[in-house]
C-alpha positions in Angstrom: 2.4 -5.4 12.1 4.3 -7.3 9.4 2.6 -8.3 6.1 4.0 -9.6 2.9 2.0 -11.6 0.3 -1.3 -10.3 -1.1 -3.7 -12.7 -2.8 -6.8 -12.1 -5.0 -9.9 -14.1 -4.4 -9.1 -16.5 -7.2 -5.5 -17.0 -5.9 -6.9 -17.6 -2.4 -9.3 -20.3 -3.7 -6.4 -21.9 -5.5 -4.3 -22.0 -2.4 -7.1 -23.6 -0.4 -7.7 -26.1 -3.2 -4.0 -27.0 -3.3 -4.0 -27.6 0.5 -7.1 -29.8 0.3 -5.5 -31.8 -2.6 -2.4 -32.3 -0.4 -4.5 -33.8 2.3 -5.8 -31.0 4.5 -9.6 -31.1 4.6 -11.6 -27.9 4.3 -13.0 -28.5 7.8 -9.5 -28.4 9.2 -8.8 -25.1 7.4 -12.0 -23.7 8.8 -11.1 -24.8 12.3 -7.7 -23.2 12.1 -9.1 -20.0 10.8 -11.8 -19.7 13.4 -9.5 -20.6 16.3 -6.9 -18.1 15.1 -9.5 -15.4 14.7 -11.0 -16.0 18.1 -7.6 -15.7 19.8 -6.9 -12.5 17.9 -10.2 -11.1 19.0 -9.5 -11.9 22.7 -6.0 -10.4 22.4 -7.5 -7.2 21.0 -10.8 -6.7 22.9 -10.5 -9.2 25.9 -13.6 -10.8 27.2 -16.7 -8.8 26.2 -20.3 -9.9 25.6 -20.1 -10.9 22.0 -22.5 -11.2 19.0 -21.2 -13.2 16.1 -23.0 -12.8 12.8 -22.8 -15.8 10.5 -23.6 -16.0 6.8 -24.5 -19.1 4.9 -21.1 -19.8 3.4 -17.6 -20.6 4.7 -17.2 -17.2 6.2 -20.2 -18.0 8.3 -18.6 -21.3 9.1 -15.6 -19.5 10.4 -18.0 -17.5 12.6 -19.4 -20.6 14.3 -15.9 -21.8 15.1 -15.1 -18.3 16.5 -18.1 -18.4 18.7 -17.3 -21.9 20.0 -13.7 -20.9 20.7 -14.7 -17.7 22.5 -17.2 -19.6 24.6 -14.6 -22.2 25.5 -12.3 -19.5 26.7 -15.0 -18.0 29.0 -16.6 -15.2 26.8 -20.3 -14.6 26.8 -21.3 -15.3 23.2 -24.4 -15.3 21.1 -24.7 -16.2 17.4 -27.1 -14.7 14.9 -27.4 -16.2 11.4 -28.5 -14.7 8.1 -29.5 -18.2 6.8 -28.7 -21.9 7.3 -25.2 -23.0 6.2 -25.0 -24.1 2.6 -21.5 -25.7 2.5 -20.5 -29.0 4.2 -17.7 -27.4 6.2 -20.0 -24.6 7.4 -22.7 -27.2 8.4 -20.1 -29.1 10.4 -19.0 -26.0 12.2 -22.6 -25.1 12.9 -23.2 -28.6 14.4 -20.3 -28.1 16.8 -21.7 -24.8 18.2 -23.6 -25.8 21.3 -25.5 -22.6 21.9 -28.7 -21.3 20.2 -28.7 -19.5 16.9 -30.8 -16.4 16.6 -32.1 -14.8 13.4 -30.2 -11.7 12.2 -33.4 -9.7 12.3 -34.2 -10.4 15.9 -30.7 -10.3 17.4 -30.0 -7.8 20.1 -26.8 -5.8 20.0 -23.7 -6.6 22.0 -20.6 -4.8 23.2 -18.5 -6.7 20.7 -19.8 -7.4 17.1 -18.1 -10.0 14.9 -19.0 -9.8 11.3 -18.7 -13.2 9.6 -21.5 -12.8 7.1 -19.5 -12.7 3.9 -15.8 -12.6 3.1 -13.5 -13.3 0.2 -15.2 -13.6 -3.2 -18.3 -11.4 -2.6 -19.5 -10.3 -6.1 -22.6 -8.3 -5.2 -23.7 -6.1 -2.4 -25.8 -7.2 0.5 -29.5 -6.9 0.2 -30.6 -3.6 1.6 -32.4 -4.9 4.7 -29.3 -7.0 5.6 -26.9 -4.1 5.0 -29.0 -1.8 7.2 -29.3 -4.4 9.9 -25.5 -4.8 9.9 -25.1 -1.0 10.2 -27.5 -0.9 13.1 -25.8 -3.6 15.1 -22.4 -2.1 14.3 -23.4 1.3 15.5 -24.6 -0.2 18.8 -21.4 -2.1 19.4 -18.4 -0.7 21.3 -15.9 -2.9 19.3 -16.4 -4.1 15.7 -14.5 -7.0 14.2 -14.6 -8.2 10.5 -13.7 -11.7 9.7 -11.6 -12.0 6.5 -13.2 -8.9 4.9 -16.0 -6.5 6.0 -19.3 -7.7 4.5 -20.1 -5.6 1.5 -16.5 -5.2 0.2 -15.2 -6.7 -3.0 -12.0 -8.7 -2.6 -9.8 -7.5 -5.4 -10.3 -3.8 -6.2 -11.2 -1.9 -3.1 -14.7 -1.2 -4.2 -17.7 -1.0 -1.8 -20.6 -3.1 -3.0 -23.0 -2.0 -0.3 -22.8 0.2 2.8 -20.0 -0.9 5.1 -19.5 0.0 8.8 -16.2 1.1 10.2 -14.4 -1.7 11.9 -11.8 -1.6 14.7 -10.1 -4.9 13.7 -10.1 -6.9 10.5 -8.7 -10.5 10.6 -7.6 -11.9 7.3 -6.5 -15.5 6.8 -3.1 -16.6 5.3 -2.5 -13.3 3.6 -3.9 -9.9 3.0 -6.3 -9.4 0.1 -6.0 -6.3 -2.2 -9.1 -4.6 -0.7 -7.5 -4.6 2.8 -5.2 -1.9 1.4 -7.0 -0.4 -1.6 -9.4 2.5 -1.2 -12.2 3.1 -0.6 -12.5 -0.2 1.2 -9.3 0.2 3.2 -10.6 3.1 5.2 -13.2 0.7 6.9 -10.7 -2.0 8.0 -9.2 -0.6 11.3 -6.3 -2.6 12.5 -5.3 -5.5 10.2 -4.2 -8.9 11.5 -3.2 -11.9 9.3 -3.9 -15.2 10.9 -1.7 -18.1 9.9 -3.8 -21.2 8.8 -0.9 -23.2 7.3 -1.3 -22.4 3.6 1.6 -22.3 1.2 1.0 -19.1 -0.8 2.8 -17.3 -3.7 2.0 -14.1 -5.4 3.5 -11.3 -7.4 1.7 -8.8 -5.3 3.2 -7.9 -1.8 3.1 -5.2 0.7 5.7 -2.5 0.8 8.1 -3.5 3.6 10.9 -1.8 5.6 14.0 -1.9 3.4 17.3 -3.4 4.7 20.0 -0.9 3.7 23.8 -1.2 4.1 25.5 1.5 6.0 28.6 3.2 4.4 31.8 1.4 5.2 35.4 2.7 5.7 36.1 2.4 2.0 33.1 4.6 1.0 33.3 8.2 -0.1 30.8 10.7 -1.2 30.6 9.5 -4.8 30.4 5.8 -3.9 27.4 6.7 -1.7 25.7 8.1 -4.8 25.6 11.4 -6.7 22.1 12.7 -7.2 21.5 15.6 -9.6 18.2 17.4 -9.3 17.3 19.5 -12.4 15.0 22.4 -11.8 13.4 25.1 -14.0 10.8 27.8 -13.5 9.9 27.0 -9.8 13.1 25.7 -8.1 11.6 25.8 -4.6 10.0 22.4 -5.3 13.3 21.0 -6.5 14.9 22.2 -3.3 12.7 19.8 -1.3 13.8 17.0 -3.7 17.5 17.8 -3.3 17.2 18.1 0.5 15.4 14.8 0.7 18.1 13.0 -1.3 20.8 14.4 1.0 19.0 13.3 4.1 18.4 9.8 2.8 22.1 8.9 2.4 23.2 10.3 -1.0 26.8 11.3 -0.7 26.6 14.2 -3.1 23.6 16.2 -4.3 23.7 19.0 -6.9 20.7 21.2 -7.5 20.8 22.7 -11.0 18.5 25.7 -11.3 18.5 28.9 -13.3 19.0 30.9 -10.2 20.3 30.2 -6.7 17.7 28.6 -4.4 17.3 29.6 -0.8 16.4 27.3 2.0 18.4 24.2 1.0 21.1 22.7 3.3 24.5 24.2 2.6 25.7 20.7 1.7 23.6 20.8 -1.4 25.8 22.0 -4.2 24.5 24.8 -6.4 26.2 26.7 -9.2 29.4 25.9 -11.0 27.8 23.7 -13.7 25.1 23.8 -16.2 22.7 21.0 -17.0 24.8 19.8 -19.9 27.9 19.4 -17.8 26.0 17.5 -15.1 24.4 15.2 -17.7 27.8 14.4 -19.1 29.4 13.7 -15.7 30.0 10.0 -15.4 29.9 10.3 -11.6 26.2 11.2 -11.6 24.3 8.1 -10.3 20.7 9.3 -10.4 18.8 12.3 -11.8 15.6 13.6 -10.4 13.5 15.9 -12.7 10.0 17.3 -12.6 9.5 19.2 -9.4 9.7 22.9 -10.3 10.7 22.1 -13.9 8.0 24.1 -15.7 5.9 23.0 -18.7 7.3 25.4 -21.3 9.8 24.8 -24.1 12.9 25.0 -21.8 11.5 22.3 -19.6 10.6 20.1 -22.5 14.1 20.5 -24.0 15.7 19.7 -20.7 13.6 16.6 -20.2 14.4 15.5 -23.7 18.2 15.7 -22.9 17.7 13.9 -19.6 16.1 10.9 -21.2 19.3 10.3 -23.2 21.6 10.5 -20.1 23.5 7.5 -18.8 21.9 7.7 -15.4 19.1 6.3 -13.3 16.0 8.6 -13.7 13.2 9.6 -11.3 10.4 11.6 -13.0 7.7 13.5 -11.2 5.4 16.5 -11.5 6.0 18.6 -14.6 8.2 15.9 -16.2 5.1 13.6 -16.2 2.9 16.3 -17.7 5.4 16.9 -20.5 5.7 13.1 -21.1 1.9 12.8 -21.3 1.9 15.5 -24.0 4.5 13.6 -26.0 2.9 10.2 -25.4 4.0 7.4 -23.0 6.3 5.9 -25.7 8.4 9.0 -25.3 9.7 7.4 -22.1 11.1 4.4 -24.0 14.2 6.5 -24.8 15.5 6.2 -21.2 18.6 4.0 -21.1 17.7 2.5 -17.8 14.3 1.7 -16.3 13.0 5.0 -15.0 10.8 5.5 -11.9 7.7 7.6 -12.5 5.8 8.9 -9.4 2.4 10.1 -10.7 -0.6 11.1 -8.5 -4.0 10.2 -9.9 -4.3 13.3 -12.1 -0.9 12.8 -13.7 -1.5 9.1 -14.1 -4.8 9.8 -15.9 -3.0 12.1 -18.3 -0.3 9.6 -19.0 -2.3 6.4 -19.4 -5.7 6.1 -21.2 -6.7 2.7 -20.0 -8.0 3.0 -16.5 -10.0 -0.2 -16.3 -9.7 -2.7 -13.5 -8.3 -2.1 -10.0 -5.5 0.3 -9.1 -3.2 -2.7 -9.2 -4.3 -3.6 -12.7 -3.9 -0.1 -13.9 -0.4 0.4 -12.4 0.8 -2.9 -13.7 -0.4 -2.2 -17.2 1.1 1.3 -17.1 4.5 -0.1 -16.0 4.5 -2.5 -19.0 3.4 0.2 -21.4 5.9 2.9 -20.2 8.7 0.3 -19.6 9.1 2.0 -16.2 8.5 1.5 -12.5 5.3 3.3 -11.6 4.7 4.7 -8.2 0.9 5.4 -8.4 0.6 7.7 -5.4 -2.4 8.2 -3.1 -3.8 7.0 0.2 -3.2 3.5 -1.3 0.1 3.9 -3.1 0.8 1.1 -5.6 4.3 0.4 -7.0 4.4 -1.7 -10.2 7.3 -3.0 -12.3 7.3 -3.8 -16.0 7.9 -7.5 -15.2 4.6 -7.7 -13.3 5.7 -7.3 -9.7 3.5 -5.1 -7.6 3.8 -3.8 -4.0 1.0 -2.0 -2.1 1.8 0.4 0.7 0.1 0.0 4.0 -1.7 3.3 4.5 0.6 6.1 5.6 -0.7 9.1 7.6 -3.3 11.1 5.7 -1.4 14.3 6.8 0.8 13.6 3.8 -1.9 15.1 1.6 -0.2 18.5 1.6 1.9 20.5 -0.9 5.5 19.4 -1.4 5.4 15.9 0.1 5.5 14.4 -3.4 8.7 16.4 -4.1 10.2 14.9 -1.0 9.3 11.4 -2.2 11.0 12.0 -5.5 14.2 12.9 -3.7 14.1 9.9 -1.4 13.7 7.5 -4.4 16.5 9.2 -6.2 18.8 8.6 -3.2 17.8 5.0 -3.2 18.6 4.6 -6.9 21.9 6.4 -6.3 22.7 4.0 -3.5 22.5 1.2 -6.1 19.0 -0.3 -5.5 17.2 -1.5 -8.6 14.3 0.6 -9.8 11.5 -1.4 -8.2 13.3 -1.9 -4.9 14.3 1.8 -4.8 10.7 2.9 -5.3 9.4 0.6 -2.6 12.2 1.7 -0.2 11.4 5.3 -1.0 7.7 4.8 -0.3 8.4 3.1 3.0 10.8 5.8 4.2 8.5 8.6 3.1 5.5 7.1 5.0 7.7 6.3 8.1 9.0 9.9 8.2 5.4 11.1 8.1 4.5 8.8 11.1 7.5 10.2 13.0 6.5 13.8 12.1 3.0 13.4 13.4 -0.2 15.3 12.8 -0.1 18.7 11.0 3.1 17.9 9.2 4.3 20.0 6.2 6.8 18.8 3.6 9.7 20.5 5.4 8.9 18.4 8.5 9.5 15.2 6.5 13.1 16.4 5.9 13.7 16.5 9.6 12.4 13.0 10.2 13.9 11.2 7.2 17.2 10.5 9.0 15.4 8.8 11.8 13.4 6.7 9.4 16.6 5.9 7.4 18.4 4.8 10.6 15.6 2.2 11.2 16.7 0.5 7.9 20.4 0.1 8.7 
């Protein structure tokens, strides 16, 4: 499945308004949406006895079109309505449905349930009797499909306004909306499909996509492919994962700088022979990763302070973020090039006090404040740049919730920076590679397994 643009509710309304101003009536947009959704339902679930739930607004109008299209193609379809249509487009769609319309309260379940009660723009939860009736019908169905968004989900921030069933398929129109990917709403979506309805859309929020990387050529050598320095401290084992990940994602030269030799890293990772000062002064160093295994004492603080003054591309994680939080986010302004920060929720909360709005809002604000690219990790990872660009990752396997996987991500992003990608692009590429390696590793993965599957994920990008 390929996605790209993500629109908020207001942006989606503006796109529809622009289309109507340009000469496409709202009834035509509804017709396109309903037909595309019906065809997607048949492709997913084939011909099953179907119950379509229609709300009073345009989402309900889409439901009437879906029902008509399914019936035209030979499906057994019933429609149940919460209330009469209240928009002109929905009334027209209702008038073109030739079958009866049952009340939501009296409707009997069906093998396939299509939820077209409420979609984009919902601002409050469903009334309790309606929410409970939806849950009852969903539990009785074999296949559950949501039209646009599951009823009870806010559009922009991933919040749940009233109890929501788990769906097998969610069909969005024109683009994804933030709540298709943001938690806790995202866990209810099932498979995501975007139906083209002919809208021209633009947004500064997109999905994280597979990067297109350039394979080394005959003129390349280890330093032209990128020299990554990983600076460790009290617990170098975590930094070993970072160094190994950089090497397996295409960096030509990786040096692990630690107080003592570290076991368990590939023999190609260079250790010893240089202290941190020499590495920081080496003009061949392309990118520096610091934080995993750094420690939070005075030595770690002093090393981080020196790193921020280095003429290299920086990726900061773990202890480096905790130390930066103690010093204040402005401490990061000393970096000579836009750094990449990879906080999980706890680290993010220590770094940034303002946590109002959606995860997208928070990450975007933090990126501007820190003058850094923020990789706000989690089951709904958000990447934000200081210039306002944002990318949301399509959910990666939840098996990634295990120790050390974040250290691997840091190494992957550092390799992408060393390769020459700009900070935002490198962060997005790293998130994609990390998630794809997890998919290839499968259930029960540990951080070390990611290292084995990174080359395969990397090869998919060449």
